[in-house]
C-alpha positions in Angstrom: 2.2 -4.8 -2.7 3.3 -1.5 -4.1 4.7 -0.2 -7.4 8.1 1.2 -7.8 10.6 2.2 -10.5 14.1 0.7 -10.3 16.5 3.6 -10.2 19.8 2.1 -9.2 21.9 -0.7 -7.8 23.7 -1.4 -4.5 27.1 -3.1 -4.5 28.1 -4.5 -1.1 31.4 -6.5 -1.1 30.7 -7.6 2.5 27.2 -8.5 3.6 25.2 -11.0 5.7 26.0 -14.5 4.4 22.4 -15.2 3.6 22.3 -12.3 1.1 25.3 -13.5 -0.9 24.2 -14.1 -4.5 21.2 -11.8 -4.4 21.2 -8.5 -6.3 20.2 -5.4 -4.4 18.3 -2.6 -6.2 17.3 0.9 -5.3 13.6 1.6 -5.8 11.6 4.8 -6.0 8.0 4.2 -4.9 5.3 5.2 -7.4 1.8 6.4 -6.9 -0.3 4.2 -9.2 -2.8 7.0 -9.9 -0.1 9.4 -11.0 2.9 9.4 -13.3 5.0 11.1 -10.6 7.0 9.2 -7.9 5.7 9.2 -4.4 9.2 10.3 -3.2 10.1 7.4 -1.0 13.3 5.4 -1.9 14.4 2.1 -0.5 16.6 -0.9 -1.2 15.0 -4.2 -2.1 16.3 -7.7 -2.8 15.8 -8.8 -6.4 15.0 -12.5 -7.0 13.6 -12.0 -10.5 16.2 -10.2 -12.6 14.8 -6.7 -12.7 16.8 -4.0 -14.5 17.2 -0.2 -14.1 14.1 1.6 -15.4 11.8 -1.4 -14.9 8.6 -0.9 -13.0 8.3 -3.6 -10.4 5.9 -4.8 -7.7 7.5 -5.1 -4.3 6.5 -6.2 -0.8 7.7 -5.3 2.7 8.1 -7.0 6.0 7.5 -10.7 6.6 6.1 -11.1 3.1 9.5 -10.2 1.7 11.0 -13.3 3.3 8.5 -15.9 2.2 10.1 -16.9 -1.1 13.7 -17.1 0.2 15.2 -20.6 0.5 17.0 -19.6 3.8 16.1 -17.1 6.4 17.6 -13.6 5.6 17.4 -10.1 7.1 15.2 -8.8 4.3 12.7 -6.0 4.7 11.7 -5.5 1.0 11.7 -7.8 -2.0 10.7 -7.5 -5.7 8.0 -10.0 -6.5 7.0 -8.9 -10.0 8.2 -7.1 -13.1 5.3 -5.0 -14.5 4.5 -4.8 -18.2 1.6 -2.3 -18.0 -0.5 -0.4 -15.5 -4.1 0.5 -16.5 -6.2 2.7 -14.2 -9.7 3.2 -15.6 
């Protein structure tokens, strides 16, 4: 799992049938030990209702498809909305 900030949305009027009904969000990967972004950006499927400016946990690859009810071409998925991060 990795941390990211939601920085935008993707609107696709035509997409793979298995993606219909899912929100697509643009994420900026964060470095947990620093307040600055790691610089990488990606699009992830949102199954939890995250909003812009939320910090989220996301997974990539096969783990991104585990919670979907039907198979879908998904490479990244949001799996948690973060309240706080404490690095001690």
